[in-house]
N, C-alpha and C positions, 0 to 999 in steps of 0.2 A: 867685615862685622866681626867682631872677637868677643867671646863671653867672658866675664870674670866670675871666678870662684873665690870665695870669701879670703882665703889667707894665701891662695896659691897664685894670685895674679890671672892675667889673661890666659885663655886658653885657645889653642889652635885646633885646627881641623885634625890632625893626627891625634891629639889627647882626646878630642871628643868621640873618635872612631874608637880608640882602645876602649874608652868608658862604655861605649855601646856594646862592644863586644864583650867585655865582662858582665854587663847587665844581661846579655842574651844568654850567656853560659848560665848566669845564676838563676834567671827566672824563664828561661827558654821554654819549660813544658807548661807553666802557667800564663804564657802570653795569650793564647789563645782565648783564654777564660777571662783574662784581663781586657782584651779587646771587646770581646763580648759583653762584658758587664759596662764597658764605657759606651758602648754602641745603644745599649739599652738605656743608660742613663740619659744620653742625649735625646733618644725618643721621648721619654717620660717628660722631659723638660720642654721639648716642643709641645707636647700635648698640653702641659700646663698653661703655656703661652697661650696656645690656641683657645683652650677654656676660657682664659681671661678677655681674649679680644671678643670672644663670643658674646660673653656678658656685657662687655661694652657696647657691642653692636645693639644687643637686644635692649639696652636702657634707653635708646633712641638718641635723636640729636639733641645738642645743647639747647636750653631754653633761649628764645630769642629776646632780645633786649628791646624795650620800646624805643620806637623811632623817636630822634631827636628834632623836637619842633622848631629848633633855630637853626637848623641845618640849610643851608643855601641849596635850593633846588637847580636843576639844570635850566639852561636857557630857555628851552622849548617845552617845559612841563607844563600840564594843565594846570589850573588854579586849584582844583581839589587834590592834587598830588603835591602841593607845595607846603601844607600843614596848616595849622591854627593860625600862625603868625602871619601868613600870607592872605588869609582871610580877613583880618583887622584892616590891613594896609591896601586892600585890594580898591581901586576906583569904582565907584557905582556905574553900572551900564546903565545906559541911556537910549530910548528908543527913538530912530528919527522921526521927526514930526510928519504926520501924513500930508501928502499936498492932494487938494481937492480942485478939479479944473472944473 
């Protein structure tokens, strides 16, 4: 993988090493401070995300949508679970005639 610098073309590992060495020489004394501030920024960002996640959890689950009355019930579902459409088409139940001896 090679990086490309605007007008200089692709940069190899040797050039990147030299640039890093120059950066270390120029900013060497401030690097611990930069690292510390970068770490604090990351921690604050994570705290902000955690706060947003907590607010979402406290809001509760999303509202349930009403059941679809036209949904096809599973094959062995009881008649009450089949919804209003099934109640209209259900066959009337008949009691068997009693046999007297």
